LUMLO-249597 format. One record per residue (C-alpha): residue in one letter; x, y, z. Coordinates in Angstrom, 3 decimals, padded with zeros to 6 digits, always signed. Layout:
// residues N
   res         px         py         pz
     A          X          Y          Z
...
***
This chain:
// residues 79
   res         px         py         pz
     M   +022.617   +006.634   -017.572
     S   +024.641   +007.252   -021.060
     V   +027.850   +005.575   -022.159
     V   +029.690   +008.620   -022.159
     M   +028.781   +009.044   -018.478
     L   +029.273   +005.293   -017.606
     I   +033.217   +005.741   -019.350
     I   +033.949   +009.159   -017.029
     I   +032.591   +007.088   -014.070
     G   +034.359   +004.133   -014.830
     A   +037.679   +005.887   -015.664
     A   +037.548   +007.721   -012.243
     A   +036.605   +004.428   -010.124
     G   +038.860   +002.473   -011.865
     F   +041.850   +005.015   -011.675
     L   +040.724   +005.091   -007.460
     A   +040.369   +001.401   -006.894
     T   +043.454   +001.126   -009.348
     R   +045.418   +003.617   -006.804
     M   +044.007   +001.892   -003.814
     M   +044.872   -001.326   -004.606
     R   +048.228   -000.222   -005.879
     I   +047.756   -001.935   -008.952
     E   +049.922   -000.175   -012.028
     A   +047.770   -000.222   -015.254
     D   +047.309   +001.198   -018.732
     I   +044.497   +003.309   -019.054
     V   +042.555   +001.253   -021.772
     T   +042.756   -001.510   -018.148
     T   +042.132   +000.923   -015.380
     V   +038.455   +002.180   -017.672
     A   +037.682   -001.733   -018.578
     I   +038.361   -002.347   -014.504
     G   +036.133   +001.099   -013.930
     I   +032.750   +000.134   -016.197
     A   +033.081   -003.795   -014.850
     G   +033.227   -002.430   -011.244
     A   +030.690   +000.080   -011.698
     L   +028.195   -002.741   -013.041
     V   +028.538   -005.392   -010.400
     G   +028.744   -002.661   -008.263
     G   +025.342   -001.469   -009.480
     L   +023.784   -004.485   -009.701
     V   +025.173   -005.895   -005.818
     L   +023.530   -002.395   -004.547
     Q   +020.302   -003.080   -006.192
     V   +020.115   -006.113   -004.741
     L   +021.113   -004.988   -001.534
     L   +018.416   -002.556   -001.697
     T   +015.787   -004.966   -002.782
     V   +016.760   -007.096   +000.131
     M   +016.664   -004.413   +002.709
     G   +013.634   -003.191   +001.428
     A   +012.102   -006.168   +002.204
     F   +013.487   -006.645   +005.329
     A   +012.661   -003.009   +006.386
     G   +009.003   -003.819   +004.975
     L   +009.219   -007.199   +007.823
     I   +010.527   -004.805   +010.797
     G   +008.042   -002.113   +009.734
     A   +005.127   -004.496   +009.756
     I   +005.946   -005.810   +012.848
     L   +006.256   -002.953   +015.011
     G   +002.796   -001.885   +013.413
     A   +001.176   -005.075   +014.727
     M   +002.846   -004.568   +018.017
     L   +001.624   -000.816   +018.234
     L   -001.622   -001.997   +017.493
     I   -001.809   -004.588   +019.863
     W   -000.569   -002.536   +022.278
     L   -003.385   +000.006   +021.664
     W   -005.817   -002.754   +021.828
     Q   -004.570   -003.866   +025.199
     T   -004.272   -000.355   +026.642
     Y   -007.912   +000.988   +025.311
     V   -010.049   -001.873   +024.500
     Q   -009.560   -004.598   +026.433
     K   -010.698   -004.642   +030.146
     K   -008.766   -006.289   +032.152
***
């Protein structure tokens, strides 16, 4: 993301965040809060997606193994 886009998004995010939290701040502080928030939020989101991606892989592997066990018990194993 370009620096200009980061500043624009940061300004918007800072403006919305300061209004939601009912904080009165000048423009420079608002933009700084927004840019810092975008960086922190981006890092947190990246970590969450990585962890959830690994967790989703584990869930998928378990479900796949359960399906194969069911297929094996149903069609291969003779009782």
